[in-house]
N, C-alpha and C positions, 0 to 999 in steps of 0.2 A: 699573152691573154692572161687575165687574171679572174678567178672564180671565188665568190664569196661562199662560204659554206658556214651555215649556223652562225653568222655574225661573229665567230670567233677566230677561225683560221682561214688564212688567205694564201692559196697555193699559186705560185707563179710557175705555171707550166713550161714557160720557155726558159727559166733558169733552173727549175727543179728546187726552188727555195720554198721554205715554210716560215710564215712571219706570224707571230702571236700578236693579236690585238689586245688592247687592255680592257678586259671586260671584268666588271665587279659585280658581286651579289651584294645589295646593300638594301638599307631600309629607306622608304619613301614615306614621310610623314603626311598623314591625312587627319581630317577631322577639325572640330573648331578648336578656339583658344580654351585652354585646360581640359580638353577632352580628346587628347590625341591618341591616335592608333596609327599602325604603320603597315604598309605593304612591303613585302620581301619581294625585291624586282632584280631582274638581270638587265644592266645598263653598261653602256660604254663609260669608262672612268672620265672621259672628257666631258659628257655632258653634264648639265647642271642637275642639283640634287633634286630640285622638283621638275626636271625636265622630262624629255622622252625616255622610255626604257624599252627594251627588247621584249621582255615577258615577265609578267607577274608569277611568281611561282609560290606565294605564300601571304599570310596574314598575321600580325602581332598586334595583340592589345593588353598593353601593360596594367591597365587600370584595375580590373576586377582581381579579386584574390581567390584562387590562383590565376596568373594570368593566362590569356587565351593565345595559343600558338598553333597555326594550321599551316602545315607545309606540304606541298606535294613532293613527296620523297623522291620518287623516280625522277621528275623533272630536275630537281637540285643535285641528285648525283649525276645525271646526264651533264649538266653544266659544269660541275666540278671536273668531270672527266674530260671535258673539251677544253679545260683550262682557265675557267673563270675563277677569280679569287674573292673569297667572301670578305666582308668588312670583319672587325673584331666582334662586334656585337652579333651579327649573323653568324659567325663560327660558333659563338656561344650557344645560340639558338639551335643551330645545326647538331651540335653535340648534345644537347638536351634532348633533342626530338630523335636522335639516332641516324641522322643522315650520315654523319662521319663513319658511323659504324657500318652502315649498310655498303658505303663506299669501299671500306677496308674489306668486308666480306667479299664484295664483287671483284676486288682485286685479286683476292685468294682464288676466286673461281677462274679468273682469266689466266692465272699462272698455273693452275691445275692442281693447286694444294687441296681444294675441296669441290664437291660438286654443288651445281646450282640448287638442288634440293636441300642439300646440308646447310647451305648458306640462307635460304628462305626459312627453315626450320629454325635456325639459330636467331635470325632476326624476328620471327614471331615469338619465340621465347623472350627475347629482349622487350618486345613491345608488351608482352604479357606482364613481366616483372614491373614494367614502368606503370601500367595501368593499375595494378594491385597497390604499388607504392602511392599512387595518386589517391586511391580510394581510402588507404589507411590514414593518409594525411587529412582528408576531408572528414573521416569519421573523428579523428582527434579532435579537429576544429570543432565540430558539432558537439562533442562531449565536453569541451572546455566552456563553450557558450551556455550549456544547459547547466553546467556546474556554477558559473557566474550568476545564471538566473536564480538558481537556489539560494546562493549565498545573499543575493541583493533583496530576495524574498524574505529570508531570516532576519537580516538587519532591519527591514522595514517592520516586521511583526515585532521585533524587540523594542523598537523605537515606540510603535503604536502601545504596547504593553507598559512601558516606562511611563509615558503620557497619561494612560489611565489611572496608574497608580498615583501619578502626582496630583491628578485632579480629584481622586477619591480622598486623598490625605488632606486636599485644601478644603473639602467639604462640598465641591460642586461636581456635578456629571456633565458628560460630553453627550451630546443629542446625536 
């Protein structure tokens, strides 16, 4: 008798064996030409890239600056614990969003090194630092844009002033 559990592990109760299926967490391209965005999906590695998937766990849009990354962290950690392997790109996104850090903390909880409350507190602190860093980057970008705008305005005023001087020296005035 074979029972399928969470589409990842198959237990054969007659033999007492455990067989790992090849499940990947990967990006699935969506959107139109030149406007791509990606779903982060859990899929059987044998299924086609644009084919069926087991579960959608997130969204990634690389076009805006900064890119939009939305991941259900609990589902991602659950799938990683079940044995799903992320692609290189998804692993980088997981690292950036803290999925791998949360998995690391939960492993510490399961080993009895820290309590669940401590792990949650550490993860919240991580998310807070990440938010603060993102806000400071956005503020820096806004300041740079304002500085560029002021520089352009000064350059334009200087051009206008020089043009007025040339017109005065030639004896004509601008209207």
